[in-house]
N, C-alpha and C positions, 0 to 999 in steps of 0.2 A: 356807232359805227358811223363814219363819214359815207356819204351817200352816191359818192362817185370816185371810183377809181382806176388809173389808166392801167392796162394789162402790161404795164414795164416793171422793170426791175425797180426802178425810183421815177420821182417826176415830178418837178418843179411849178407849182403855179400859184396864181394868188385872188383875192377877190374881195370884193366889200360889205362890212358889216350894214344893219341897218342906221348908223350914225356916219356912213361914208367913209370911216377908217379902213384902210389896206392893208389885208392879213395876208401872210405869204403863207406858205406853206410847201414841206418835203413831203412827199410821200415817199415810203419805202417798204416793201413786198420781199417779204424773208420765205422763200418757198421751202416745204420739206424734202423734193425734189428737184434740181434744177431745170429750167423749160428747154436750157438751149437755145433759146429764140432772140436773147436779150442779155444783157448784163443782172448775172442772177446773184443778188447779194447773200452772203452767209450769214454776217455779224453786221449789227449799228453799235460805233461807239462814239460813246459824247459825253459829256460831265453835267452832271444833275447838281439839283440844292439839296443838301440832307434833310428830313423829316423837320430837325428843329430849325431849317434856314438860315445857320449861321456859318457852313462851312458846304465846301464843294465835294464831291465824289465822283468816281470815272460810273458809266454804266455801260455795260457789253448786253447789246439783245440780241439772242438766238431765235431758234425757232427749236421746242417749244421753250416759251421765257419762263422765268421763274413762276410769275402772279399770271393768270391768264387775261385777264383786263386793267390796264393799269395806267396811269398818269402820272408826268413828274414835270419840274419846272426845269428848265433847262438854262443851265448858267452860259454866259458867251462865251466863245471860242471855235476850237475844231471838233466839225460830226468827220469819220469818218466811216464808211461802208466798204465791205469786203469781204471778196468771194471765194469761192473754193481753190482758183488758181492763183490766188493770194493779190490780184489785181486790187489795188485800192482806189476807192474815187473819194475826193476830200471836197469838204464843204467848209464853208463858216457863217457861223449865225452870232448875234447882237444878245440872244437868248429870247426865252419863249416857253412855248407848253409841249411834251411829250405824249400822245397817247398812243396807247399799246391794246390793239386789237386781235385775238387768236380763234383762229380758224383751227378745223382738224389738219390742213393741210397746210397751209400758212401762217404768219405772222405780220399783221399790218400792223406801219406807225407810220404816224404823221407829226410832226413837228412843228407847231404856227405860231408863227412871229409877227408884230406890226412892223419889224422893218426887216428890208430884204435878207435872203438866203442866197448866198453867192457861192458860186461854183470855184476852185482855188485854180487856178493856174489856167484861168478863161478869158485872157486876154485882159482891156483895160479893168474891169471890173474884179478881176482876179489879181491885180494890183492894190485895190482897194483893200481886199480881206488880208492881203500880207501886209499893208502899212497897218490895220487895224490892230493884227497880233504884237506888230512890233508896237504899238502905240501901250497896248495891253502889257507887254511886258515890261516897259520904261514903268507903267504905274506900279507895275509889283515889285520893282527895285528901290522904287523911291518909298515901299512901306515895308522895305526889308527888317529894318526894326522891330516894325510891330506886326507882323505877317497877319495876325487874326485882322486887324482891320481892313485890309485890301481883299479878305475872303466872306467879310462881310459884306462889303461896297458890292461886289463880282455879285454876291447870292440875291440883293437885294435893288439890284440899278435895273431900272426898267429900260427895254430895247431900244424902243426910239430915243429918249433919251441919251441914248450911250452912242446910237448911229448917228444923231445931229452931233453931238458933241465931236464927235471923231471928223464928222466929214467937216465940221469951222476948223478942229485943228490942223487937220490936212492941209485945206485951203490957206490958212495964215502961214504955215508951215514953207508951203511949194510957191506960193506966191511971191516970198520973201529972198526967191533965188533969183540973180540979175538974168535978165532975158540974155545974156549974149552968154550965160552959161547954161542956157537949158538946151536938152537934148529936146526934138521931134515926140517924143514920145512924154516927155514931160509936158510940154505944152497938152500933150492929148488929154493926161490925167490931169491936167486941171480943168482943162474943159471939161471932162467928166463930171467932177466934182461940181463945180457950178452947176450944172445940167442936176445932179442928182438934189442939190440943194434946194432948187427952184421947184423941182418936181414934189421933195420933202414939206417945202415951207404950205404945199396946199391941202395938208393932211390935217384933219383938225386937232389932231393932238401936238401939231408943232408947239416944242417950248419956246415962249416969248418973256424976255432971251432965252438962249441958248446956253446952258450951264458951261465952264468951263471944265475940260478934262478929267481936271483936280480935283476938279469936286463931287464931280463923278464916281470914277474909281480911285 
């Protein structure tokens, strides 16, 4: 079980491992009885890799879960929390590992990834989440005649490599927009992408060269 948990319904944090790689975490606590002191998730839903590793499936976690302590490989895509009042908090992940720890009165979940976990609708980072989902939809459509190809790639892709490929693809696309057609938010997003790339390049597992998105998904 993780050594530290904030007394919150959810929390995003990061740390570094012994090799200097940044790991990002989304901690979620599903209480048997709501605390009414903060957002109290009732369910966690996301997409996970099948045991065979060749296709994805939806996973819904609640308290108590079907198995007391378990782990899953998580596919890139949306992560959703929903409370008893039907309020939804959405995130985007480039993939990772989900660990579920069950206690008598609560279930704790930790999603860990080498790539950032983004809160959707959170300003400029939220735009990156939406653009990432859009690019994934484009790649799914490109495999429409052989859907299993996309599923296999989705299940096997390295989260940090996917993150790097998406940053590169978005930079190429947005930098092609003529200056006279750029809005202020377009410039802000390009600056954000360039900063994100510079920061990610300092990670020990930054791919050199960065593969094209079409070669990843």
